[in-house]
ZADO-1210 file (C-alpha; in nm, 4 decimals, padded with zeros to 6 digits):
<atoms>
<atom x="-01.5541" y="01.1478" z="01.2331" code="MET" pos="1"/>
<atom x="-01.3885" y="01.1299" z="01.5612" code="SER" pos="2"/>
<atom x="-01.1168" y="01.3207" z="01.5990" code="SER" pos="3"/>
<atom x="-00.9186" y="01.0369" z="01.4520" code="ALA" pos="4"/>
<atom x="-01.1324" y="01.0404" z="01.1629" code="SER" pos="5"/>
<atom x="-01.0416" y="01.4108" z="01.0843" code="ALA" pos="6"/>
<atom x="-00.7252" y="01.4874" z="00.9106" code="SER" pos="7"/>
<atom x="-00.3868" y="01.4192" z="01.1384" code="SER" pos="8"/>
<atom x="-00.4239" y="01.7844" z="01.2475" code="ASP" pos="9"/>
<atom x="-00.7534" y="01.8886" z="01.2709" code="GLN" pos="10"/>
<atom x="-00.9613" y="01.8751" z="01.5871" code="ASN" pos="11"/>
<atom x="-01.3156" y="01.8015" z="01.6083" code="PRO" pos="12"/>
<atom x="-01.4296" y="02.1232" z="01.6500" code="TYR" pos="13"/>
<atom x="-01.1997" y="02.2589" z="01.2976" code="GLU" pos="14"/>
<atom x="-01.3331" y="01.9413" z="01.1203" code="TYR" pos="15"/>
<atom x="-01.6865" y="01.9891" z="01.1954" code="TYR" pos="16"/>
<atom x="-01.6606" y="02.3314" z="01.1189" code="ALA" pos="17"/>
<atom x="-01.5108" y="02.2758" z="00.7916" code="SER" pos="18"/>
<atom x="-01.8561" y="02.1392" z="00.6738" code="PHE" pos="19"/>
<atom x="-01.8751" y="02.4854" z="00.5218" code="THR" pos="20"/>
<atom x="-02.0860" y="02.4437" z="00.2566" code="SER" pos="21"/>
<atom x="-02.3381" y="02.2918" z="00.4792" code="ARG" pos="22"/>
<atom x="-02.3513" y="02.5208" z="00.8165" code="PRO" pos="23"/>
<atom x="-02.7099" y="02.3232" z="00.8760" code="ALA" pos="24"/>
<atom x="-02.4818" y="02.0411" z="00.9549" code="LEU" pos="25"/>
<atom x="-02.1908" y="02.1862" z="01.0511" code="ARG" pos="26"/>
<atom x="-02.3967" y="02.3655" z="01.3258" code="ASP" pos="27"/>
<atom x="-02.5649" y="02.0413" z="01.4159" code="LYS" pos="28"/>
<atom x="-02.2471" y="01.8928" z="01.6158" code="PHE" pos="29"/>
<atom x="-02.2332" y="02.0262" z="01.9728" code="ARG" pos="30"/>
<atom x="-01.8941" y="01.8938" z="02.2551" code="ASP" pos="31"/>
<atom x="-02.1072" y="01.6833" z="02.4910" code="ILE" pos="32"/>
<atom x="-01.7876" y="01.6730" z="02.7247" code="ASP" pos="33"/>
<atom x="-01.9208" y="02.0468" z="02.7915" code="GLU" pos="34"/>
<atom x="-02.1444" y="01.9725" z="03.0587" code="GLU" pos="35"/>
<atom x="-02.4069" y="02.1912" z="02.9609" code="SER" pos="36"/>
<atom x="-02.4003" y="02.0469" z="02.5800" code="CYS" pos="37"/>
<atom x="-02.4366" y="01.6999" z="02.7850" code="PHE" pos="38"/>
<atom x="-02.7863" y="01.8361" z="02.9700" code="TYR" pos="39"/>
<atom x="-02.9247" y="01.9245" z="02.7001" code="ALA" pos="40"/>
<atom x="-02.8598" y="01.6576" z="02.4528" code="TYR" pos="41"/>
<atom x="-02.9691" y="01.3938" z="02.6971" code="VAL" pos="42"/>
<atom x="-03.2601" y="01.6418" z="02.7167" code="ARG" pos="43"/>
<atom x="-03.3200" y="01.6079" z="02.3415" code="ARG" pos="44"/>
<atom x="-03.2324" y="01.2585" z="02.3416" code="LEU" pos="45"/>
<atom x="-03.5631" y="01.1706" z="02.5832" code="ARG" pos="46"/>
<atom x="-03.8015" y="01.4159" z="02.3643" code="ASP" pos="47"/>
<atom x="-04.0243" y="01.1888" z="02.1224" code="ALA" pos="48"/>
<atom x="-03.9098" y="01.4179" z="01.8076" code="GLN" pos="49"/>
<atom x="-03.5772" y="01.3188" z="01.8098" code="THR" pos="50"/>
<atom x="-03.5524" y="01.1387" z="01.4943" code="GLN" pos="51"/>
<atom x="-03.1712" y="01.0245" z="01.4902" code="ASN" pos="52"/>
<atom x="-02.8279" y="01.1315" z="01.6286" code="PHE" pos="53"/>
<atom x="-02.4814" y="01.0528" z="01.5953" code="VAL" pos="54"/>
<atom x="-02.2693" y="01.0158" z="01.8524" code="LEU" pos="55"/>
<atom x="-01.8856" y="01.0610" z="01.7526" code="ASP" pos="56"/>
<atom x="-01.6285" y="00.9518" z="02.0524" code="PHE" pos="57"/>
<atom x="-01.2983" y="00.8947" z="02.0929" code="GLY" pos="58"/>
<atom x="-01.0393" y="00.9023" z="02.3499" code="ASN" pos="59"/>
<atom x="-01.0170" y="01.2921" z="02.4161" code="ASP" pos="60"/>
<atom x="-01.3717" y="01.3999" z="02.3268" code="ASP" pos="61"/>
<atom x="-01.6935" y="01.3462" z="02.2150" code="ALA" pos="62"/>
<atom x="-01.9451" y="01.4937" z="01.9896" code="TRP" pos="63"/>
<atom x="-02.3106" y="01.4630" z="01.9423" code="CYS" pos="64"/>
<atom x="-02.5679" y="01.5817" z="01.6981" code="ALA" pos="65"/>
<atom x="-02.9297" y="01.5094" z="01.5843" code="MET" pos="66"/>
<atom x="-03.2139" y="01.5192" z="01.3672" code="ASN" pos="67"/>
<atom x="-02.9919" y="01.4981" z="01.0764" code="LEU" pos="68"/>
<atom x="-03.1216" y="01.4699" z="00.7398" code="ARG" pos="69"/>
<atom x="-03.0320" y="01.1563" z="00.4571" code="HIS" pos="70"/>
<atom x="-02.7719" y="01.3839" z="00.2728" code="ASP" pos="71"/>
<atom x="-02.5924" y="01.4704" z="00.5810" code="ASP" pos="72"/>
<atom x="-02.5276" y="01.1465" z="00.6349" code="PHE" pos="73"/>
<atom x="-02.3896" y="01.0840" z="00.3025" code="GLY" pos="74"/>
<atom x="-02.1689" y="01.3936" z="00.3308" code="LEU" pos="75"/>
<atom x="-02.0475" y="01.2269" z="00.6522" code="LEU" pos="76"/>
<atom x="-01.9926" y="00.9311" z="00.4705" code="LEU" pos="77"/>
<atom x="-01.7925" y="01.1097" z="00.1823" code="ARG" pos="78"/>
<atom x="-01.5054" y="01.3036" z="00.4488" code="LYS" pos="79"/>
<atom x="-01.1793" y="01.1759" z="00.3907" code="PRO" pos="80"/>
<atom x="-01.0535" y="00.9512" z="00.6491" code="VAL" pos="81"/>
<atom x="-00.7313" y="01.0691" z="00.8184" code="SER" pos="82"/>
<atom x="-00.3888" y="00.8571" z="00.7595" code="ARG" pos="83"/>
<atom x="-00.4355" y="00.7856" z="01.1493" code="ILE" pos="84"/>
<atom x="-00.7663" y="00.6305" z="01.1025" code="ARG" pos="85"/>
<atom x="-00.5861" y="00.3858" z="00.8139" code="ARG" pos="86"/>
<atom x="-00.3075" y="00.2886" z="00.9914" code="ALA" pos="87"/>
<atom x="-00.5501" y="00.2043" z="01.2923" code="MET" pos="88"/>
<atom x="-00.8122" y="-00.0045" z="01.0527" code="ASP" pos="89"/>
<atom x="-00.4586" y="-00.2155" z="00.9375" code="ASN" pos="90"/>
<atom x="-00.3900" y="-00.3188" z="01.2684" code="GLU" pos="91"/>
<atom x="-00.4968" y="-00.6967" z="01.3750" code="CYS" pos="92"/>
</atoms>
């Protein structure tokens, strides 16, 4: 899901924006490299009502989402993996 898992010509924002059929999922992901988003998510992680979270990070960016539904995880897992990620996975 990191920028490497998006297609090689997509940045993470474009990758998460591509979930057009699931705007609720798309809208849950935020760039936590932005200071205000980072602190907001730190507060939400401490909240007892937080059920789960996804942290997607790479060398250049970090994105987070919380309280995803079961089918949200399925959709994320079905998104195609880029050529870059496949090449990295094949390295020894």
